[in-house]
C-alpha positions in Angstrom: 16.7 -1.2 4.4 19.2 1.6 4.1 18.0 5.2 4.7 17.2 7.5 1.9 20.3 9.2 0.5 21.3 11.3 -2.5 21.4 9.3 -5.7 23.8 9.9 -8.5 21.7 11.4 -11.3 23.7 9.4 -13.8 22.6 6.2 -12.2 18.9 6.9 -11.8 16.8 3.7 -12.4 14.3 3.4 -15.2 11.5 0.9 -15.7 10.2 0.8 -19.3 7.2 -1.4 -18.5 5.5 -3.1 -15.6 7.3 -6.4 -16.3 10.6 -4.5 -16.5 9.7 -2.9 -13.1 9.0 -6.3 -11.6 12.3 -7.8 -13.0 14.3 -4.9 -11.6 12.6 -5.1 -8.2 13.6 -8.8 -8.0 17.2 -7.9 -8.6 17.1 -5.0 -6.1 15.7 -7.2 -3.4 18.3 -9.9 -3.8 20.6 -7.6 -1.8 20.7 -7.7 2.0 20.5 -3.9 2.2 18.0 -1.9 0.1 18.1 1.8 -0.5 14.7 3.2 0.1 15.3 6.2 -2.3 16.4 3.9 -5.1 13.2 1.8 -4.8 11.2 5.1 -4.7 12.9 6.4 -7.8 12.5 3.0 -9.6 8.7 3.1 -9.0 8.5 6.7 -10.0 10.3 6.0 -13.3 7.5 3.6 -14.4 4.9 5.5 -16.5 1.5 3.9 -15.8 0.2 1.9 -18.8 -3.3 0.4 -18.2 -2.7 -2.2 -20.9 0.1 -3.7 -18.7 -1.8 -3.8 -15.4 -5.5 -4.0 -16.3 -5.5 -7.8 -16.0 -4.8 -7.4 -12.3 -7.3 -4.6 -11.6 -10.3 -6.2 -10.1 -13.0 -4.0 -8.6 -15.7 -4.7 -6.0 -18.5 -2.3 -5.6 -18.7 -2.9 -1.8 -15.0 -2.5 -0.8 -11.6 -1.7 -2.2 -9.6 -4.7 -3.3 -6.0 -6.0 -2.9 -4.8 -7.9 -6.0 -1.5 -9.8 -5.8 0.8 -9.3 -8.8 4.1 -10.7 -7.5 5.3 -12.4 -4.3 8.9 -11.2 -4.8 10.5 -14.5 -3.7 9.3 -13.9 -0.2 11.2 -10.6 0.0 8.3 -8.3 -0.9 4.7 -8.3 -2.1 3.7 -6.2 -5.1 0.0 -5.7 -5.5 -2.6 -3.5 -7.3 -5.3 -1.9 -5.2 -8.6 -0.9 -6.8 -10.7 1.9 -5.3 -14.3 2.5 -6.6 -15.7 5.9 -6.1 -15.6 7.0 -2.5 -13.9 3.9 -1.1 -11.2 4.0 1.5 -9.2 2.1 4.0 -9.2 2.2 7.8 -6.5 4.0 9.6 -3.7 1.3 9.8 -0.1 0.5 10.5 2.2 -1.6 8.3 3.5 -4.3 10.7 7.1 -2.9 10.7 7.2 -3.1 6.9 8.1 -0.5 4.3 5.2 0.6 2.2 5.5 2.2 -1.3 2.4 3.3 -3.1 2.1 4.6 -6.7 -1.0 5.9 -8.3 -1.7 4.2 -11.6 -5.1 5.8 -12.4 -7.3 8.4 -10.9 -6.5 10.3 -7.7 -6.0 9.1 -4.1 -6.0 11.0 -0.8 -3.5 9.9 1.9 -4.3 11.1 5.4 -1.6 10.6 8.0 -2.0 10.3 11.8 0.3 10.1 14.8 0.3 7.0 16.9 -2.3 7.2 19.6 -1.1 7.9 23.1 -3.1 5.5 25.3 -1.8 6.7 28.6 -3.6 5.0 31.6 -5.9 3.4 29.0 -7.6 6.8 28.3 -9.3 7.1 24.9 -8.8 10.2 22.8 -9.4 11.2 19.2 -6.4 10.5 16.9 -4.3 13.4 15.8 -4.1 14.0 12.1 -0.7 15.3 11.0 -0.9 15.6 7.2 -3.1 15.2 4.1 -1.8 14.7 0.6 -3.6 14.4 -2.7 -1.8 11.9 -4.9 -2.1 12.3 -8.6 -1.3 9.9 -11.5 2.2 8.4 -11.3 2.9 10.0 -7.9 4.8 7.7 -5.4 4.3 7.9 -1.6 6.3 6.1 1.1 5.5 5.3 4.7 6.7 3.1 7.5 5.6 2.7 11.2 8.3 5.2 12.4 6.5 7.9 10.3 3.1 7.2 11.7 -0.2 5.7 10.5 -2.3 6.5 7.5 -5.6 6.1 5.8 -6.0 6.0 2.0 -9.2 6.9 0.1 -10.5 7.7 -3.3 -12.0 11.2 -2.9 -13.8 11.1 -6.3 -17.5 10.4 -6.6 -17.3 9.8 -10.3 -13.9 8.2 -11.1 -12.3 5.0 -9.8 -8.7 4.9 -8.8 -5.9 2.2 -9.1 -2.7 2.1 -7.2 0.4 -0.1 -7.1 1.7 -1.1 -3.6 5.0 -2.7 -2.6 5.4 -4.0 1.0 8.8 -5.2 2.3 8.8 -7.6 4.1 5.3 -9.0 3.3 2.8 -9.3 6.1 -0.6 -10.9 6.6 -1.7 -9.0 9.7 -1.7 -5.4 10.7 -3.4 -3.1 13.2 -6.4 -0.8 12.6 -7.3 2.2 14.6 -10.6 3.9 15.6 -10.1 7.6 14.7 -12.5 8.7 17.5 -10.9 6.8 20.3 -7.5 5.5 19.2 -8.6 2.0 20.0 -6.4 -0.6 18.3 -7.6 -3.9 16.8 -5.8 -6.6 14.8 -6.8 -7.3 11.2 -6.0 -10.1 8.8 -5.2 -8.8 5.4 -6.5 -10.7 2.4 -6.2 -10.8 -1.4 -9.2 -10.3 -3.6 -7.3 -11.9 -6.4 -3.9 -13.5 -7.1 -2.2 -13.1 -10.5 -5.4 -12.0 -12.0 -7.5 -14.9 -10.7 -10.2 -14.5 -8.0 -9.4 -15.9 -4.5 -12.6 -16.6 -2.5 -13.0 -14.5 0.6 -13.7 -16.9 3.5 -14.1 -16.3 7.2 -14.4 -19.4 9.5 -15.5 -19.5 13.1 -11.8 -20.2 14.1 -10.9 -16.8 12.5 -12.6 -14.2 14.7 -10.3 -11.4 13.8 -11.4 -8.5 11.6 -10.4 -8.6 7.9 -9.2 -5.7 5.9 -8.0 -4.9 2.4 -5.0 -2.8 3.4 
């Protein structure tokens, strides 16, 4: 992806609906080089409409859910994450992918951390370097060069929904223990695909931890 750069205001993207957004993302990701700021602006231009995404919004009272909306011809994954009251993710990386996140309903809190410095194998608490409250239609961006993050729904009375784009797609990432900086691998799974439930199965041959990132 190309670095963020100033966009010509006369050429700012606009997505009139979720389907329009998906169609434009497919066109954007046909190119070999993608401008991060352009994708950010395109996602920002979409005004959340629950009627357009509620078919993908599947909640689980025990954990937040990742619900696949579009596979982006192998170039990206677009998904909707659903957060019941108080639910949140582990601290995690993004497997060298670009991560865009847009709030579709409710409010989310993003907490960013520096990468742990495990010198000589010594454990130490992770260093928090930022905290942002993300309101409706806000778009956030992160990649591994910017650090790690944790996302959570801070509300105890309202659910939250967010739209996530990962480029390139990945099925495994690293999770981190905030107290020690210890790193562990995690398989990432989908609660549903295209609005249909996908059974969550762990077999003895899959000892890794599983995470809805």
